Every structure is written in C-alpha cells, then in structure tokens.
C-alpha positions, 0 to 999 in steps of 0.5 A: 499500500502506498502512502500520500505525503505532503509537499516536501517543503510542508514536511520539512517546515513541520517539526511533526516530521521527525527525522528519524534515520539516516541511510548512508547507502542511498544518502537519504534520511527516513522521516515519520510523523510524530505528534508533539502529544506522542513525544511526551508520552514515550521515553525514547524516539526508538522504533520500539516506541514510535510504532509502525515505521515500516513505511517511512517518508524517504528523502534525499538528504540534500533535498531535505536540508534544502527544504528545511526551515531555518534552524532554531538554536539547539543545545544538549544534554549529554549523559553516562546513562541511568542518571536521569537524563530522560527526566531532564529532556522531558522537563525541557519539552515545554511548549513556546520555550523549547522542544525536547528530543529523547534519543533520536536514532538519527545520531545513532546511525552516524556512530554505526556508520563511522564503526563500519568504516565511514571516513571523517569528513563525510561523517562530519558533513552528514552530522552538520546536516543532521543537527540542522534537521533536528533543529526544527521546533513545533513553534516558532521562537522555541529552542531544541534540546537534544538528549542523544544516546550515550553511544553517541558521546564519541561525537560531542567534540564534533557536535560542539565544534559544528555548533559553536553557539550550543551549550551542553550539560554533561549529566552523569550518576555517581560511580557507586549509584551507577553500579548499583543501578546496573547490578539491580537491572539484572541480565538486560542491564549486564548485557547493555554495559557489555555492548557499550563496552565494546562501542567504546573499545572501538572508539579507543576510550578504554585504552587510557584505563590500563586494562590489558586486552587479555584481561577483558574477558576475565571482567565481571559485569560489574567491572565492565560497568565500571570501566565504561563509567570511568571511560565517560567520566575521563571524557566529560572531565576533558570536555569540561576543560576544553570547552569551558562555560559552554558546558556545565556538569551535573550528577543525578543525585544532585538533580534529584535533590535540587530539582528547582535549582537545577532546572533554573540554572540549566535554563540559564545555561540554555538561554530559556525564558522559564521563570520561577513559576514555570520551573516550579509547575515542572517540578510539581508536575507529572514529570518529576512524579513518574518513571521517565521510562515507563510512566509508573508513579513515583511515590515520595522517596522511591527512587532513594528506596530503590537505590538502597535495595539495590545496594543492599542486594549487591552491596558487596559486588558494588563495593568491591568493584567500586574500590577497583574502579577507584584504583583504576582512576588513581593510576590513570589520572581520572577525577571522580568529581567533575569540574564546571559544576552546574550548581555550587 
C-alpha cells in the first residue's frame, strides 16, 4: 500500500515530521510523523516506541536540507546513562520555550556508520546536516534540546565544534549509584554495559584505563560497567576543560535533591525564558512524579528506596568493584568529581 505524503517543503517546515534514520547507502533520510503529544508520552524516539515505522517518507539528504526551515537554537544533554537524563529532557519539552528530543536514532546511525568505516569528513558533513534537520521546533521561537543516546558521546567534540553557539550539560550518576543501578537491572543491564564496552573499545576510549586486552574476558559484568563509567567520566572531564563555559556538569543525585535549582541553572545555561513559576510547575507536575522510562508513578522517596535496595542486594559486589575502579582512576589520573559544576 502506498502512502500519500504532503509536499516536501511542507514536511520539512513541520517538526511533526521527525528525521528518524540515515541511510548511508542511498544518502537518504527516513522521516515519520510524530505529533508533539506522542513525544511527551514515550521515553525514547526509537522504533520500539514510535509504532509502525515500516513505511517511512524517504528523502535525499540534500533535498531534505534544502527544504528545511531555518534552524532554531540547539542545545544538548549529554550523559553517561542511568542518571535521570530522560527525565531532564522531558522537563525541557515546554511548549513555547523549547522542544525536547529524547535519543533520536538519526545520531546513533552516524556512530554505526563510522564504526563500519565511514570517513571522518563524510561523517562530519552528514552530522552537520543532521543537526540542522533536528533543529526544527514545533513552534516559532522555541529552542531544541537534544538528549542523544550515550553511544553518541564520541561525537560530542564534533557536535560542539559544528554548533559553536550550542551549550551542553554533561550529566552522570555517581560511580556507586551507577554500579548499583546496573546490578539491580539484572541480565539486561549487564548485557547493555557489555555492548557499551564494545563500542567504547572501538572508539579507543578504554585504552587510557590501563586494562590489558587479555584481561577483558575476565572482567565481571560490574567491572565492565565500572570501566565504561570511567571512560565516559574521563571524556566528560576533558570536555569540561576544553569547552569551558559552554558546558556544565551535574550528577543525578544533585538533580533529584535540588530539582528547582537544577532546572533554573540549566535554563540559564541554555538561555531559555523559563521563569520561577514555570520551573516550579514543572517540578511539581507529573514529569518528576513518574518513572521517565515506563510512566509508572513515583511515591515520595521511592527512587532513594530503590537505590538502597540495590545496594543492599548487591552491596558486596558494588563495594569491591568500586574500590577496584577507584584504583584504576587513580592510576589513570581520572577525577571522580567533574569540574564546571552546574550548581555550587
């Protein structure tokens, strides 16, 4: 069955048409109609949550860019996973102020393409166009706040170089909290950190840790998680030093403990016109009262209780791996506390 789509100029003038995938074999982009209401109800912009993506609107990349409306200001929430980044991206999806994009697969495709041997200048050219295609908000005057998947983190230097006006938050969970989160997620969490480990290995981000390649298979799942955390922590530390006032750092425990202060400071970093009343409404509203990934309600203190249960159940493993990770960090010169804190 064929589908009738609006003219290309109408499509590219509307944020409802999400640029979802990049096909390097045909130098084409795949688009899907995603209303703003759907953005608000799903945790990620992936096939799993978008529904039927079997019949996308396919456009040549150059045609899509030529027809696209003028790009809006764009800013980023980069993260090292399991640190409330989805919640924060949802908080900045605020009509009239900003549009939040939660893990657009378009950027993941560029990492995959690079891992398959794409040349740096080609990736940079398509990345530049991809950022323009993502910077199409629903309403005039809105900025776009993008929370990429953390597998996109190797592209952060390129992204920030291509968009010199962009600001970014570097968000992470403290080491022990991160390890406990992975442990209590069971098999799927452990598989996920091994997949991330492989991707970081291809990017050369694990080399500074000083783990001999012959030892990789001997690492436990939680050691693999710790190595991935350290590699990303090292990258964030370097980025904070290199990019200065264009970036700020924040940990998930501070965000949860001080949500109003965090949103106020981040709105200032992103130059978003969110006043105190609007921020209080966001913090008091449903976004901070439910699980950002599955929509389940959170009772007061439930996040802390879940974290404590994880530490109780897996405390010995987390403690021993935490000590091991701190030794690695000391030997590799990786600071566990990042500079450029968003909050004093």
